C-alpha positions in Angstrom: 306.4 69.5 248.6 305.5 73.2 247.9 306.0 76.2 250.0 302.1 76.7 249.4 301.9 73.5 250.0 303.8 73.2 253.5 302.3 76.2 254.5 298.6 74.7 254.9 299.6 72.1 256.7 301.1 73.6 259.3 298.5 76.1 259.5 295.7 73.3 259.6 298.0 71.7 262.2 298.1 74.6 264.1 294.3 75.5 264.2 293.8 71.5 265.0 296.0 71.6 268.2 294.7 74.9 268.8 291.0 73.9 268.7 292.0 70.7 270.7 293.5 72.7 273.2 290.4 75.1 273.6 287.7 72.3 273.6 288.3 70.3 275.7 287.0 69.9 279.3 287.6 71.5 282.3 289.0 70.2 284.9 285.5 70.8 287.4 284.3 69.2 284.4 285.9 66.4 283.7 286.3 65.7 288.0 282.6 65.0 287.5 282.4 62.7 284.9 284.9 60.3 286.4 282.3 60.6 289.1 279.8 59.9 287.1 281.3 57.2 285.4 282.9 55.4 289.6 279.6 55.6 290.9 277.6 54.3 287.2 280.4 51.2 287.5 279.5 51.1 291.3 276.0 50.5 290.1 276.7 47.7 287.2 278.7 46.1 290.1 276.2 45.9 292.8 273.7 44.8 290.6 276.0 41.6 289.1 276.3 40.7 292.7 273.0 40.8 293.5 272.6 38.5 290.4 275.1 36.4 291.6 273.7 35.9 294.9 269.9 35.0 293.9 271.4 32.3 291.5 273.4 31.0 294.7 270.7 30.6 296.7 268.6 29.8 293.9 270.7 26.2 293.2 271.3 23.8 296.9 274.9 23.8 297.8 275.1 20.2 298.2 272.5 17.9 298.2 271.6 13.9 297.4 271.8 12.7 294.3 272.0 8.6 294.7 269.8 7.2 296.7 268.9 4.0 295.5 271.7 4.0 292.6 273.3 0.7 292.2 276.1 -0.1 289.2 277.6 -2.7 287.5 280.2 -2.8 285.0 284.4 -2.8 285.8 286.1 -2.0 288.4 289.6 -1.5 289.3 292.2 0.4 292.0 293.8 1.6 289.2 296.6 5.1 288.6 294.3 7.9 288.2 296.4 8.5 284.6 295.7 5.4 283.5 292.2 5.5 283.1 292.0 5.2 279.1 292.7 1.5 279.3 289.8 0.9 282.7 287.6 2.8 279.3 288.7 0.5 277.4 287.9 -2.3 279.4 284.6 -1.2 279.7 284.0 -0.9 276.4 284.9 -4.4 275.5 282.9 -5.7 278.0 280.7 -7.8 276.3 278.6 -9.5 278.4 277.6 -7.0 280.3 276.4 -5.3 277.5 275.0 -7.4 275.7 272.8 -7.7 279.7 271.5 -4.9 278.4 267.5 -4.5 278.7 267.2 -1.0 276.8 269.5 1.0 275.5 271.3 3.2 278.3 271.0 7.0 279.1 274.3 6.9 281.2 277.2 5.4 282.2 278.5 6.3 286.2 282.7 6.7 287.1 282.4 5.9 291.0 286.2 7.0 292.3 286.8 6.2 296.0 288.8 4.7 298.3 292.1 7.3 296.7 295.7 6.6 297.6 297.1 9.4 300.6 298.2 11.5 297.5 295.2 11.0 294.9 297.5 9.2 292.2 295.0 6.3 292.9 292.0 4.8 293.6 289.5 1.9 293.2 287.3 3.1 289.8 283.9 1.9 288.9 282.4 2.6 285.3 278.5 0.5 284.9 275.2 1.5 284.2 272.6 1.5 286.7 271.5 -2.3 287.8 268.5 -1.5 286.3 269.0 -2.0 282.6 270.8 -4.7 283.4 268.9 -8.4 283.1 272.1 -10.1 284.5 274.3 -8.5 287.2 277.8 -9.2 289.2 279.7 -7.3 291.7 276.9 -4.4 291.9 278.0 -1.9 294.1 275.6 1.6 295.4 276.5 4.3 295.3 277.4 5.5 298.9 273.5 8.0 299.9 276.4 10.2 301.6 275.6 14.8 301.2 277.4 15.3 297.3 278.2 18.8 296.0 278.2 19.6 292.6 281.9 19.9 290.9 280.7 20.5 287.0 276.7 21.0 286.3 275.0 19.6 283.6 276.3 20.1 279.9 278.5 19.8 277.0 281.9 19.7 277.9 285.8 18.6 276.4 288.3 16.1 277.8 289.8 18.8 279.6 287.0 20.7 280.6 286.5 17.6 282.6 289.7 17.4 283.5 289.4 21.4 284.7 286.7 20.7 287.2 288.9 18.0 289.0 291.3 21.3 290.0 287.9 22.2 292.1 288.3 19.2 294.3 289.9 20.5 298.3 292.8 18.0 298.7 292.5 19.7 302.0 289.7 17.3 302.7 288.7 13.7 302.8 287.3 13.3 300.3 284.6 10.2 300.2 283.9 9.7 296.6 283.7 11.3 293.4 281.0 10.3 291.3 281.3 11.5 287.9 277.8 10.5 285.2 277.8 10.6 281.6 274.6 10.9 280.0 274.8 9.1 276.6 272.8 9.7 272.7 270.5 7.0 270.9 274.5 6.8 269.4 275.9 6.3 272.8 277.6 8.7 272.3 278.7 11.1 275.5 276.1 14.4 275.2 276.5 16.3 278.6 278.0 15.0 281.6 278.1 16.1 285.4 280.6 15.4 288.2 279.4 15.0 292.0 282.2 15.1 294.8 281.8 14.1 298.7 284.0 15.1 301.4 283.5 12.9 305.2 
């Protein structure tokens, strides 16, 4: 770099620094700007809180969802970590599937009688008996008040597992019911999870 270029570069840097120093806001201007930002942030936070309150008020916290639902399928006292084997038993139950009057649109999973450490329970996977021509060992889903752990939607297995993290294990659990909605090809296209405490 020659001397002329160095002098020009140095002058440009000095001018830039002086320009930034001259045009920076005074402390009074900066203070009012900060107050404006804080006020705007508080207004946005207030509007978000109002929106959330309206949404929570519009949705009931608990409700009775299974009044007259009776299911039949496979039932077993099982460790919850072994649910895949119960699903295999359900899928392999040709007698149950052949007794369907039409393609089902829902499969229910009914958990109850949890062990003290919540690692095992009596679990039933089945169809609504109204869809079956013959069935055995039918059971009524409880008509107690249920709370939603996971609203109806399309979820991955991981998201369904995370719904169980919302369970308040300090309370006595009466039942947990998963409802899996089926598409025309019998694949699950959405699910929801409910819980009832004593």
